[in-house]
N, CA, C and O of each residue as an XYZ file, in Angstrom:
256
protein
N       0.895     -1.056     -0.030
C       0.061      0.025     -0.176
C       0.991      1.200     -0.051
O       0.806      2.251     -0.664
N       1.958      0.994      0.733
C       2.938      2.251      0.799
C       3.514      2.767     -0.774
O       3.581      3.961     -1.067
N       3.835      1.868     -1.535
C       4.201      2.036     -2.753
C       3.235      2.663     -3.653
O       3.610      3.404     -4.562
N       1.953      2.382     -3.425
C       0.715      2.939     -4.080
C       0.573      4.429     -4.070
O       0.331      5.111     -5.066
N       0.763      4.911     -2.735
C       0.665      6.202     -2.039
C       2.005      6.962     -2.782
O       1.879      8.090     -3.260
N       3.121      6.325     -2.820
C       4.155      6.822     -3.379
C       3.909      7.242     -4.712
O       4.402      8.337     -4.984
N       3.289      6.680     -5.603
C       3.060      7.076     -7.013
C       1.872      7.840     -7.036
O       1.820      8.660     -7.952
N       0.895      7.788     -6.265
C      -0.278      8.446     -6.396
C      -0.007     10.087     -5.959
O      -0.791     10.995     -6.234
N       1.317     10.256     -5.197
C       1.088     11.593     -4.696
C       1.781     12.584     -6.040
O       1.821     13.810     -6.144
N       2.201     11.690     -6.820
C       2.223     12.468     -8.222
C       1.281     13.057     -8.879
O       1.497     13.925     -9.725
N       0.154     12.642     -8.553
C      -1.035     13.110     -8.986
C      -1.296     14.330     -8.701
O      -1.910     15.014     -9.520
N      -0.920     14.813     -7.587
C      -0.918     16.302     -6.999
C      -0.200     17.258     -7.871
O      -0.666     18.390     -8.001
N       1.008     16.878     -8.547
C       1.577     17.579     -9.343
C       1.194     17.769    -10.630
O       1.420     18.835    -11.202
N       0.521     16.666    -11.265
C      -0.383     16.658    -12.495
C      -1.419     17.752    -12.424
O      -1.654     18.554    -13.328
N      -2.052     17.691    -11.171
C      -3.425     18.578    -11.027
C      -2.715     20.039    -10.942
O      -3.249     21.017    -11.465
N      -1.665     20.112    -10.354
C      -1.197     21.559    -10.096
C      -0.634     21.799    -11.599
O      -0.777     23.007    -11.788
N      -0.215     21.369    -12.447
C       0.065     21.491    -13.937
C      -1.090     21.962    -14.328
O      -1.269     23.155    -14.576
N      -1.927     21.116    -14.412
C      -3.388     21.378    -15.096
C      -3.791     22.820    -14.776
O      -4.012     23.637    -15.669
N      -3.888     23.137    -13.319
C      -4.313     24.424    -12.823
C      -3.357     25.701    -13.423
O      -3.795     26.801    -13.761
N      -1.925     25.258    -13.465
C      -1.218     26.380    -14.060
C      -1.343     26.648    -15.329
O      -1.133     27.783    -15.757
N      -1.717     25.603    -16.131
C      -1.752     25.600    -17.644
C      -3.167     26.526    -17.786
O      -3.198     27.516    -18.517
N      -4.116     26.158    -17.138
C      -5.354     26.916    -17.035
C      -5.266     28.398    -16.867
O      -5.748     29.250    -17.614
N      -4.498     28.595    -15.646
C      -3.984     30.280    -15.288
C      -3.445     30.785    -16.436
O      -4.000     31.738    -16.982
N      -2.260     30.209    -16.981
C      -1.828     30.845    -18.299
C      -2.513     31.065    -19.452
O      -2.313     32.093    -20.098
N      -3.421     30.104    -19.855
C      -4.263     30.444    -20.926
C      -5.356     31.499    -20.392
O      -5.741     32.391    -21.148
N      -5.746     31.412    -19.356
C      -7.017     32.599    -19.186
C      -6.427     33.732    -18.562
O      -7.139     34.372    -17.787
N      -5.015     34.171    -18.799
C      -4.500     35.397    -18.539
C      -5.165     36.619    -19.035
O      -5.434     37.549    -18.274
N      -5.418     36.634    -20.219
C      -6.032     37.849    -21.036
C      -7.663     37.734    -20.658
O      -8.347     38.753    -20.563
N      -8.116     36.636    -20.487
C      -9.575     36.649    -20.454
C     -10.215     37.284    -19.077
O     -10.976     38.249    -19.014
N      -9.704     36.482    -17.983
C     -10.313     36.927    -16.665
C      -8.921     36.890    -15.733
O      -8.253     35.873    -15.549
N      -8.680     37.970    -15.285
C      -7.506     38.279    -14.271
C      -8.093     37.362    -12.710
O      -7.300     36.651    -12.092
N      -9.142     37.486    -12.383
C      -9.649     36.665    -11.180
C      -9.440     35.315    -11.210
O      -8.815     34.720    -10.331
N      -9.994     34.726    -12.305
C      -9.792     33.369    -12.656
C      -8.210     32.786    -12.671
O      -7.885     31.646    -12.339
N      -7.368     33.785    -13.108
C      -5.921     33.672    -13.335
C      -5.353     33.434    -11.758
O      -4.662     32.487    -11.383
N      -5.847     34.577    -10.938
C      -5.188     34.492     -9.630
C      -5.740     33.203     -8.857
O      -5.057     32.605     -8.026
N      -6.959     32.856     -9.188
C      -7.544     31.796     -8.345
C      -6.958     30.337     -8.835
O      -6.929     29.371     -8.073
N      -6.546     30.295    -10.046
C      -6.004     29.268    -10.571
C      -4.668     28.885    -10.070
O      -4.362     27.771     -9.645
N      -3.760     30.117    -10.180
C      -2.632     30.220     -9.723
C      -2.685     29.964     -8.164
O      -1.684     29.417     -7.700
N      -3.685     30.273     -7.306
C      -3.506     30.086     -6.042
C      -3.626     28.454     -5.918
O      -2.763     27.836     -5.293
N      -4.621     27.847     -6.478
C      -4.890     26.488     -6.242
C      -3.570     25.909     -6.775
O      -3.150     25.037     -6.015
N      -2.801     26.117     -7.821
C      -1.605     25.568     -8.273
C      -0.515     25.717     -7.188
O       0.301     24.806     -7.046
N      -0.470     26.710     -6.493
C       0.639     26.778     -5.591
C       0.232     25.862     -4.242
O       1.018     25.142     -3.627
N      -1.176     26.064     -3.934
C      -1.451     25.323     -2.846
C      -1.469     23.656     -3.005
O      -1.209     22.894     -2.074
N      -1.800     23.262     -4.268
C      -1.625     21.776     -4.377
C      -0.112     21.470     -4.515
O       0.278     20.363     -4.142
N       0.743     22.338     -5.007
C       2.267     21.894     -4.915
C       2.564     22.053     -3.533
O       3.267     21.114     -3.161
N       2.322     22.832     -2.654
C       2.606     22.578     -1.333
C       2.149     21.308     -0.604
O       2.820     20.632      0.176
N       0.889     21.108     -0.999
C       0.252     19.731     -0.410
C       1.150     18.471     -0.840
O       1.440     17.558     -0.068
N       1.554     18.553     -2.200
C       2.419     17.507     -2.514
C       3.721     17.481     -1.839
O       4.089     16.347     -1.532
N       4.514     18.444     -1.528
C       5.589     18.570     -0.584
C       5.303     18.235      0.583
O       6.169     17.573      1.155
N       4.281     18.487      1.203
C       3.822     18.306      2.761
C       3.663     16.553      2.828
O       4.153     15.921      3.764
N       2.991     15.956      1.822
C       2.671     14.631      1.921
C       3.881     13.877      1.599
O       3.965     12.725      2.026
N       4.871     14.395      0.872
C       6.012     13.624      0.514
C       6.595     13.571      1.659
O       6.875     12.467      2.127
N       6.906     14.763      2.362
C       7.891     14.842      3.688
C       7.237     13.993      4.553
O       7.945     13.214      5.191
N       5.703     13.960      4.767
C       5.285     13.256      5.676
C       5.388     11.722      5.763
O       5.619     11.096      6.798
N       5.186     11.198      4.538
C       5.300      9.754      4.031
C       6.691      9.424      4.359
O       6.883      8.550      5.205
N       7.796     10.072      3.741
C       9.142      9.822      4.217
C       9.449      9.731      5.579
O      10.214      8.869      6.011
N       8.785     10.740      6.427
C       9.037     10.651      7.998
C       8.209      9.344      8.548
O       8.751      8.887      9.554
N       7.169      8.709      8.190
C       6.495      7.813      8.661
C       7.220      6.385      8.137
O       7.220      5.346      8.798
N       7.739      6.524      7.023
C       8.359      5.375      6.368
C       9.712      5.174      7.001
O      10.084      4.020      7.213
N      10.465      6.173      7.316
C      11.900      6.127      8.056
C      11.446      5.697      9.603
O      12.225      4.974     10.223
N      10.313      6.086     10.187
C      10.093      5.655     11.412
C       9.684      3.966     11.409
O      10.019      3.280     12.375
N       9.051      3.452     10.428
C       8.485      2.336     10.400
C       9.858      1.308     10.081
O       9.917      0.167     10.538
N      10.735      1.800      9.386
C      11.975      0.979      9.046
C      13.140      0.800     10.293
O      13.869     -0.191     10.265
N      13.252      1.657     11.220
C      13.648      1.662     12.541
C      13.476      0.546     13.541
O      13.878      0.686     14.697
């Protein structure tokens, strides 16, 4: 199960990239939507790094 979570966490990066692309494509159309999509992309990227850090911490604790 742990290997499954190891690969599923990269889904967060894929979603962040999708939000980033949407933000760049909508730059000229709607600035509010741009900032919202950019905020989601940053937030999801931070979630990715937090989950990766926490998973490695738990994994190293279990290996001791």
